[in-house]
N, C-alpha and C positions, 0 to 999 in steps of 0.2 A: 682046894675046893674052888670050883669055877663060880665067878660072880655073874649076876645077870647084867645084860647090856643096858647102859643108860638109854640107848636109843629105843629099846623095848619098853622101858618105863615111860619115855616121852610119848611113844605111840599109844600106849595104854591110856595115858592121861588125855590125849587128844580124842581118842575114841570114846572115853568116858564122858568127856565134854559134849561130843556129838550126840550121844544117847540122851544125856540130860536135857539139852535144849531141844532135841527131837520130841521128847516127851512133853515138856512144858510149853514150848512155842509151836512146833510143828503140829502136835496133836492138841494140846491144851488150849491154844489160841485159835488155830486155823481150821480145826475140824468143824467149827461152826459153819464155815462156808458150804461144804457139801451137804451137811445135815439141814441147813436152813430151808431149802425149797420144800422137802416133804414135811418139815415142821410147820412152815407157814401154811401149807395146804391143809394139814390135819387140824390145826388150831385156829385157822382163819386170821392169822397175824397180818397186819398191814405192813407195808414197807417202812413206815415211820416207827412202828413197834420193833421191827427187826433191826433197824438202825439204832434204836435206843438200847436194845440188848447188847449190840456190838459196842456201842459207846460206853456202856457200863463196864465192860471188860477192859476197855482202854483207859477209863478213869482209874480203875484199880491198878492198871499197869503204871500209870503216871505216879500215883501215890506210893506204890511199891518201890518205884525207882528212887523217889525222894527219901523214903525210909531207908533204903539200902545205902544211901549216901551218908547217913549219919555217922560221924566219926566215933560216936560212943556206942556203936552197935555191940552188945555184949556177946560173949561166948565165941566159939570157933565158927569160922566161915563155913566149914564143912557141915556143921550141924544145921545152920540156917539153910544151906543148899538142900539137904535131904528132907528137912521139914517142909520146905517150899514145894519140893517135888511131890511129897505125899499130899499136900493140900491141893495141888494142881490135879492130881489123879482123882481124888475124892470129889472135888467140885465138878469135874467133868462127868463122872459117873452119875452124880446126883441130879444132873440136868434131865436125866431120863426117869426121874422119880416124881416129877411134879408137872403141872400144867399151868401154874400160876405165874403171871408176868412179874409181880414183885419178887417171887422166889428166883426166877430166871435172872433178874437184875442183881440180886444179892450174890448168887452163885458165880455169875460171870465176873462180877466185881472182885470177889475173893480170888477167883482163878487168875484174873489179870494181875493182881498184886503178887501172887505167887510166881507167875511167869517172869515178871520183872526181876524179882530176887534171883531166880534161877539164872537168867541171862547175865546179870551183872556179876553175881558171885562166881558162877561157873567160869565165866570169861576171865575174871580177875585171877582165879586160882590157876586155870589152865594156861593163860598167856604168861603169867609170871613163872610157872613151872617150866614151860617151853623155853622161855628166855634164859632161865638159869641153866637149862640143859643144852643151850645152843641150838635148839631145833625150832626156831620161830616159824619156819616154813610149814610146820604141821598145824598152824592156826587155821589153815584152809580146811583141814579135816574137821576141826572143832566146829567151825561155822557152817559146815555142810549139814549139820544136824537139823536145821529148820526145814530145808528142802527134803531131807530124808524122811522126817516125821510127816510132812505134808503128803509125800508120795505113798508112804506105807498106810497112813490112815485113809487116804483117798481110795486105795485099793480095797481096804477093809470095808469102807462105806459102800462102794460100788458093788462089791460082792454080796453084801448083806441086803442091799436094795434089790438086787437081781433075785435073791432068795425070798423076797417078799417080807423082809423084816420091817418093823415099825421104826419111826424116828426115835422112840424111847430106847429100843434095843441098840440103836446106833450109838447113843450116848453111853450106855452101860458098857458096851464092848470097847469103846474108845478109852473109857476110864480104866478098864482092865489092862489095855495095851500100855497106857501110861504107867500103871503100877508095875508091870513087868519090866519096863524100861528103867524105872527107878532102881529096881533091884540090880539090874545089870550095871548101871552107872555106879552104884555103891561099890561093886566089886572091882571096877576098873580105875576110878579116880584115886589119886595118891592119898594115902592116909596122912602123910606129912605135908603140912602146908608150907610153901616157900615163904620166907620173910617178906612182908609188904614193905614198900618204901615208907619211911616214917614221916617225911616232910609232907605237908598238905598244901592244897591250893590256898592262896592268900585269903584271909577272912573277907576282904572286900569283894571277892568273886573272881571271875575269869578276867585276868588283866591282858592276856594276849589277844590282840584284835583278830588274828587268824582263828583262834579258838572260838571267839564270839560269833564270827561269821559262819564257822562250821556248825555251831549249835543251831543258829537260825536256819541254815540250809537243811539241817537234819530234821528240824520240825516241819519245814515245808515238804520235804520228802515223805515224812510220815503221813501228812494229809494227802499227798499226791498219789501214793500207791494204794492206800487202804480202801478207797471206794471200789476199785476193781477187785482187790483181794477179798473184799467182803461179799460183793454182789455178783461176781463173775458167773457163778453157777446159776444164780437166779436170772441173770441176763440171758444166759443160754436157754434156760427152761422157758422163758417168756417169748422166745422167737421161734415160730414154727419151722423156719428155714434151717435152724441149727439145734433144735431141741434134742435131736437124737444123740448129740455129742455130750449130753449131760454126764453120763457115767464115766467118761474118759477125760474131760477137759481139766479137772482138778488134778488128775494123775499127771497130765502133761505139765501143768503148772509146777508141781512138786519135783518132777524129774528134771525140768529146766533149772530149778533152784539149787538142786543138790551140788552140781559142779561149778556153780556160778562164782563162788568165792575164789576158787583156784583160778578161774578164768580172769576175773577182774583184778586179782592180785598180780597176775602175770602182766596184764595191761598196765597196772600201776607201776610196775617195775620199769617199764619203758617210758611212760608218760609222766610219772609222778602221781602221788595220791590225789592232790587237788584237781588236776586235769582229768584223771580217770574218773573221779567222782562226778565231775561235770558231764563227761561223755555218757556215763551210765544214766544220769538223770534225763538226758535228751532221748536216749534209747527207750527208757521206761515211759517217757511221755508219749512216744510213738505207739507203744503197746497199749497204753490207756486209751488213746484216741481210737485205735483200731477196734477196741472192744465195743464201741458204740457206733462207729462210722463205717465199719466194714462188716456188714451182717451176712457173712457167708462162712462155710466151714474153714476156708483158708484164713479169713480175717480173724476168727475167734482163736484159731491155733496160733496165729502170729501174736495176738494179744497175750495168750497164755505163756508163750515162749519168751516174749520180750519183757513182760512184767515179772514172770517167775524167774527169768534168767538175770534180773538186775536187782531185785529188792534186797536179797541177802548179800549180794556183792556190795551194794551201797551201805548196808548195815555194817558189814565187816570193815570196809574202807573207812567209814566214819569213826567207828570205835577204835580202830588201830591208829588213825591219825590223831584222835583226841588223846589217846594214851601217850603218843609221842609229844604232844604239845603240853600235856599236863605238868604243872609244877608240883611234884610230890606224888601222893597216893593216887594211883590211877582210878581207884574205885569211885572217887567223887567225880572225876571228869566223865567217866562212863555213865554215872548216874545222871549228871546234868544233860548229857546227850540223850539218854533214854527218856528223861523227863520232857525235853523239847519234842522228841519223837512222839511221846504219849499225848501231848497237847494236840498235835496234828491228827493223831488217830482218833481222839475223842470227837473232834469237830467233823471229821470226814464222813463217817457212817450216818450220824444224826442229820447232817446237812443233806447228804444224798437221799436219805429216806424221805425227808419232808418234801424236798423239791420233786423227787420222783412221784410221790403220791399226788402232788398238785399238777404236774405236767405230763404224767404218764410215761416217763422215760428217764433213763439215767444219763442221757446225752449232755444236758447242761451241767450237772455236777462233774461229769467226767472232763468236760472242757475246762472247767475251773481247776480241776486237779492237774491238767496238762499245764496250765499257766503257772501253778505253784511249782511244779517240777522244773520248768524252764527258769523261773526265778532262783530256785535252789542251785541250778547249774551256774548261773551268773555269780551268785555269792561264793560258791565253792571255788570257782575259777579265779576270782579276785584274791 
């Protein structure tokens, strides 16, 4: 009797990981960006309120990351993964069933916590499985899920807006898309969990200076990219010179993100991960600056390509490097990284929303984000 190829199982695991994070991150977290402009218009939300809703999601993401790091997390990781995927889908759909700001905050908080669990646990399962199978190169396929989810949900939102659907219908359809993805991931991810490394990071915390610097750089990166990633479509809608690009700009962002992990992994092979991370931060800083300084179709496309084409590459490089530096169970190192990332993401949208309401532009917050990314590059390079 012919046995199934280990390579086939490894590919299925990476594809299942792609679909899982596409649902929880690409859709569950980032579909807020293309839905935000019609939602703000229909409900009369201010930029500060929009930023607060985004920050609630990222606060949930931070606390979810810390919870996922608990060494006493009971039960199977697979059960936590699919429970979190279900919560992500349900909270996404439920955004279309209310018009209450407190309800939006609660739903986005819960969805953020679920998305952190999915990213950390799916990445832990898939990366360990691929390492065991000797197919670590397939990690690029796993991390392509975020860009894939962004692109697919962007097409869904653009098509429904063209058909005259309301913002509520956009949330409901996005939740259904996430639910379908959860079912597909369930069928593809391995039912057998590879054994986790039993040693843990030392109780005193991260003792490796390189890991401490990487965590700080990762937090600055979280602050640096999230202002553009949250408000790019709103920036486009707010400028008459580029408003016509609103239906397509988030698709461009997602399409640029999908192959970015493979691209930056190849660059890291030549330059090394720390140097590649630093270069990607500089490239992303240029994209963030272009989003507010180059108000033309070319400028906004450059911004979408540069930010979309780096943020997941940076995410993957950071997590892969942290896993290599970790002493013991990589889940905790990944969670510390994700927690620092979450702090940056909480601060970014709230800061940008308040400053933009007062100054009437996202220019100043974006320049601050550029500075954060350049500092992250310095820390990572050291």
